[in-house]
N, C-alpha and C positions, 0 to 999 in steps of 0.2 A: 450498514449493519445496525446502527443505532435506530434508524427509522423502522426497520423490520422488528427489532426487539420491542419498540414502543407499540407497534401494531399488535404483536402477539400478546403483550400485557393487556392491551385494551380488549382484545377478543376474549381472553381468559376471564377478565373482570366482568365483562358483559354476560358471559355464560353463567358465571357464579351468581350474578344478580338475577338473571332469568330463572335459574334453578331454585332460587329462594322464593319465587312467587308461586302462589296457588291460585288458579283461575277456576271459578265455579259458575255454573249456569244459574244466575240469580236475576230474575226480572225485577227491575227496580221501580218502585212506585212512590209517589208522594203520599203523605200521611193524611187520611181522611179527617175532616173536622177543622176546627180553628181554635185559636186562643180566645178566652172570654174577655170581658170588659172591666174586670176588677182591677183597680189601681194598685201599684206596688211602689213603696218607698224603697228604692234600690241604691244602697250605699256600698260601693266597691272601689272607690278612687278617692285619695291615693291608696294603692294596695299596701304600700309600706309607709307607715306614719313616722315622720321625723320631728314634727313640731306640734305644739298646741294649736288648736284651731277647729274650724268647721269642716266636717266630713261631707255633710249634706244638710241643707236647710231648705224647707219649703215655706218658711216665714215670709211675710211681706218685707220688702227692702226699706220701707219707711223707717226713719229714725235709727237705722243701723249704720255703724261706722264704715262698714264695707258692703254697700248695697248689692254688688255683684255676687256676693256669697249666698244670696237668698233668692229662691226661685218662685216664690209667691204662688203656692198651690195648697188648697185646703182639702182635707179628706173628710168624707162623710159616708156613713154606711160601712159596708165591708171593704177592707183593704189589708194588705200585708206590709210588714216591715222586714226587709232583708238587708243584712250587713255582713261584710267579710273584709277584715283588715288584718295587717301584720305589724308587729313592732320588732324592729331589728336594731340592736344597740351595739355600739363599739365597746362599751363596758357594761358592767352589771349594776350600775349605781342607782337606776330608777326604773320604776314600772310605769306603765301607761294605763290610764283610766279612760273608759269609753262610756258614754251615756246617751240614752234616748230621752229627749226632752219634748214634752207636748204642752201646747197652750190652748186654752179655751178662749177664743176671742169674742164669745157671745155674751149677752146679758142674762143668760139663764144657764143652769147647770148642764153639763154634758156627762152622759154615762158611757164608759168604755167597757166593753165585754171582750175578754180574751178567750178565743176558741182553742188555740194550742200555741205552744211556744217552746223553744229550745235554744240554748246557747252554750257553746263549748270552746275551750282553747285546745290547741293541739297538745300542749304539755301542761298538766299531766292528764287532761281529760280523754284525749283521743289521739295518741301519737301516730305518726305515719309508720306503720309496721308492715312487714311482709306477710301477705295472706295467700291462701289458696285461690286459684282462678275462680272456682265455683264452690259455694258452700251453703247448705241449709242454714237458715238464720231465724227460725221462728221466734226465739226469745229476744232477738236484737242485741246479742252480746258480741257480735263480730262487726268490727268497724275499724277504719284506718283514716285518720284525719278528721278535723272538726266538721267539715262540710258533710261528710258521710254520716257521722253520728247525728247531726242536727236533722238531716233529711229523714233518717229512720225514726226519730222521735216524733216528727210531725206526721208522718204517714200512719203512726200509731196513735195520733191525737193526744200526745203527752203534753204536760204543761208545768212550767216552773214558776210562773207568775200568779198573782192573785187573779181570780176569775172576773171580778168587776172592780171598777174604779169610778169615782165621782170627782169631776173637776168643777170647782166653783167658777162663776163668771170672771173672766179676765185673769185667771190664775194658771199657774204652771203645775204640771205633773211630771216628776222624775220617774218615768216608767221603768227605766232600766239603768243600772250603773254597775259595770263589771270591770275587773282588772284584766289587762293583757300582761301577764307577769313575765319578766325576763331576769330579775335580780336573783332568783333562786335557781337559775339554769347554769349548765356548763357552757363554755364557748362552743359555737357561736351563739350569742345571746339573741335568739330569735324565737318568736311565738306568734301564733295567729288565732283570731277568734272569728267564728261563724255564728250568726244569729238569724233565726227566722221566727216571726211572730204573726199569727193570724188573728185579726181583731175586728171589732165593730164599734163604730162611734155613732151616738145618737144625733150628733150635729157636727158642724164644721169645726175642724181643729187643724193646727199647724204642728209639724213634726221636724225635729232636728237631731242629727247624729253628730256628737261632739267628742273631741279628744283633749285630754289634759294630762300632762306628765306629773308625776308625783312631786310635790314640793317638800322642802325640808325647813325645819325651824328648830334651832338649838340642838341639831343632831337627830331630831325626831321626824319621821316621815308623816306627812299630812294628807289625809284623804279629802278630795274636793267636797264642798257642800253645795246646796242648791244655788246659793248666790254666785258661787264660782262658775257654775254652768250657765247661769243667766248672763254673767259678765262676758264669757267667751262667745256666747250667742250674739250679744249686742255689739261687742267691741272687737271680736276676733275676725281674722281673715280665713280664707281657705287653708287647710292644713297642707303642709309640705311633707315630702317631696312629691311634686306633681309627676304623673305618669307620662308616657309617650303620647304625643298628640296624634289622634286617629286620622287615618286617611279619609278624605271626603268620599262619600258614596257616589256612584255613577260618574266617576272621573277616571279617565285613562291615565294611569301612572307611567312615568318613563320606564323604558325597558330595564329590568333588573332591580327596580325599586320594590321592596316588599310592601305588601298591604298591611297596615297596622289597624287592628280593630279598636284598640284602646280599652280603658277600664270604665265601667258604668258608674255614674253618679247622677241620679235624676229620678223622675217619676215615670214608670212604665205602665202601660195598659195591658193587663192580662196576667192572671196567676194560675190558670188551669187550661189544659187542652183536653177536650173529649172527642174521641173519634171512633167510628165503627168501620172495621175493615170488611169490605164486601166487593164481590165482582159480579153479582147479579142482584136482583131486587132485595133479597133478604139475607143472603148467605155469602160466605167466602168459600167458593168451591176450591178444593185442594189443588195444588199444582200437580202436573203430570209427573210420572215416575222419572226420577233422575233430575228433577228441576226444583227451583225454589222461588218463592216470592220474597222480596225484601222491601220493607216500608221504612222510609227515612225518618230518623229521630234527631231533634235538636239541630236541624240544619240552620245555616246562617248565611248572611250575605256573602256571595262569591265562593260558597262551598256548599252546594246543594246536592251533591252526588248524582248529577245528571238530571234531576227532576225540575229544577228551576223554582222549587218551593223554599222560600225563606221563612222559617218558623219564628224568627226573632220577634219578641214583643216590641212594639213601637214606644218611643219615649216622647212624652208631651212636654217634659221639662228636662233640661240638661245643662251642665256647665260647658262652655265653649271649647274647653280642652279635654273633654271626656267623650266617651263612645256615642255614636249616633243612634245605635239600637241596643237592646238588651241582649248582646251577643251571648249565646249559650243558654239563655233562659234559666240562669241559676235560680233555684227555689221554685220554679214552675212545676206544678203537679200535672203529669201526663196520665190520662185514663183512657185505655184502649180496649175496646171490646172486639173479640174475634168470634163471630158465629160460624165456626168451621164445619164444613159439610163435605162428606165423602159422596160425591156424585157418580161413583162407579159401582159396579156389581162385584167388586173384590175388596177384601179387607186391606186397609192401607195403614202403614206406620208413618206417623208425622212427627217431625222434630221442630221445636221452636227454640230459637237462640237469639242472643244479643251479640252483635258483631260490630267491629270497627274496621271497615275496609280501607284499602288504599284510596287516597283522594282521586277524584275524577276531574279532569280539566272542565272548567265551567262552560266552554263552548260545545261540549258533547252532551247530547240529550238522549233520554230513553234507552239506556243500555240494558242488555240482557245477560251481562256477565259482571261479576265483581272479583277483584283481586285482593289477596291477602299475602302477608309475608309468613313463610314457614318458620323463619327465625326472626321474629319481630324484635325491635330494640328494647332495651331494659326500661325505658321511660314509660310510666303508667299514664294512661289517658282516661281511665274510668275506674273509680272506686265507689261502689254504691249498691243499692238493694232494689230488687223488684218484688212487688207483691203479686202473687198469682191466685186467682180464684177460678175454680172449674169443678165439673161434676165427675165423680168416680164412684161406680157401683151405686148410683142413685143418691149419692151424698155430695153436698157442696163442700169442697176442700179449699182451705186457705193456707197457702205456703208463702214463705219469704225466702228468697235466695239472694245471697251476697255474691257480687261479681267484682273481680279485679281483672282489668284488661289493659294490655299494652297497645301502643299505636300499631295499626295495620294488622291486628290479631283477629283470627277467626275464633269465635267463642264456642264453648261447649254447650250442648243443649240444656236449656233451663226447664224444659218440659218435653216428655216423650208420650205420645198418644197413639193408641190403636183404635182406628175407626172401622166399624163394621160397614158392610155395603149400605149406602144411603143413610148412614147415621150422622147426626149433628151433635156437636159439642160446643158450648159457649164458654170461651175463656176470657177472663178479664185480667188485664195487666196494668198495674199502676206503679208509678215511681215519682219521686221528687228529684229533679236534677241537682246533684250536689255541687257545691263549690269545690275547686281543685280538680275538676274534670275538664276535658277538652273535646268538644264535638267536632264532627257529627258521628252518628252511629246508625245502625239499621236493626230492625226487628225482623227476623227471618223465619219463614214458614217453609219447611223443606220436606220433600218426599224422596229422600236419598238414603239408601241403606248404608 
């Protein structure tokens, strides 16, 4: 009897799980194009900072107390600085300061030009609040979490720094110094800061992301000065607590062992992906009635949604206990053009959506169906904004839509189009992938009523 009851319970549970799944006719494709060659200073490990120290340094190791904390890479020309870290304290006694320190190692002046920049903490700048699944956001007033708000500012080319800086030969520039406050918060004392800076250097420079907790003297809290930052650069070790050590790529793990991606700390190559979606020489002919095309976004090693396309930016410098690739491409700008063409003699209604399907085992290729959960879990896997540009009534329209999506959730349409017979419409979609999101996703073009 006990075995029969166990079997009945298993069958009921299985039916409930199957009933929760929605399977749709989605032909899945890799994303056209590729990431560019612009370097990115990517500082995301340790995610939670517990000690003073170096978060990421591309300075040469010579004359440094801890040579292994320095990756010896110089930036020249266009590059990005991305940083995302958290301070989590057991008490509310001290705040954490974070700084970006730059050195000019040359015998002539270096000019730094800031194209755009944004930096926010979750509290009070951009708390994680509950938002609607889909909302127009032309003014950029809807956001949840610092990564979301930073990405929106950069897509709008905002800037909080000076536009130009001059660094004299062999001198330092304290480009950025901000607090990750916890002392003014209620328990638990946790706060995070996301930063993205797009800049240009006239000559080779070195960059470091550094962390120092507030010091006290005679009961007064002291803010770090430039010499404090130079001291931690030259005499400090990597900040603790270190994250989980990533799983080696292209290695078969023992059965049941989870794959660990790790947190990124290094120099990645690529800050922008540009692609044109098409299935003939010039156009993307619309899908047949009742079907959809799905183009994968932010795919990563071992999770490509059946395409085999790993979109991760490569790392040319990294610490040995951090990620092997720039998993998720945080801060990368995706620009996608869709020359959509109705190649039929009937009017067609087309929907474009941003979706987060159920994961597909990596040994399966070229699927023509995607599955979603009708009742997805509460955990959010995307908070961010898409910029849309398209023509309507002979006018070029620019819209911004904010999306909140849970794991395995089918998204609502971000754009609905009516195409007359043999009509073509060009749609441009762009976004910067925000920190605090979990890939991958798909961009879907559907011909489903």
